[in-house]
C-alpha angles and dihedrals in degrees: 000000000000119000137148093216121078116259108236094220097042113112093207093048087054092049091049089051092049092243094118117047119243139153104260113204100175137007135184130169090271106026139048125194122196139166117270111244091219104039122200094193137022087268113038114157129166118217118198136173116246089234122069117256121159099224144350094272091055091049092048091052096044103036116007090168090060090049089053090049090049090054090047092053089048089054091047092051091047090050090055097041109025109027090262093295114122149139118234117204132182117187111203115193134357094280088057092052101263109151101164111054097213109097112258136168120219110219109199128182147109094106142045103287119212121250119265126219107265 
């Protein structure tokens, strides 16, 4: 789903609005970055747009400039916390591991990350 209004039951919309506590590490007009509550690496930050979009494809179609800003914020956070070395992951759909259906990038770093199949 792509909307500009917050979804009342969306965890990330609630975090963006400040209604659910989180550790914010960066914020712009269009993007919020916060620490993952269940980190998979020493640095594990989630970066989300302030508007609700279900997945990365929907965000790319609706607001490519916001997607570019999201990637820029991810790079900024990694530069501050992981010497600029990071892995950026978008899960799109439940079979890919997406559990919150508000697009979010996982920014992982701070250690040697294992190789992925590819």
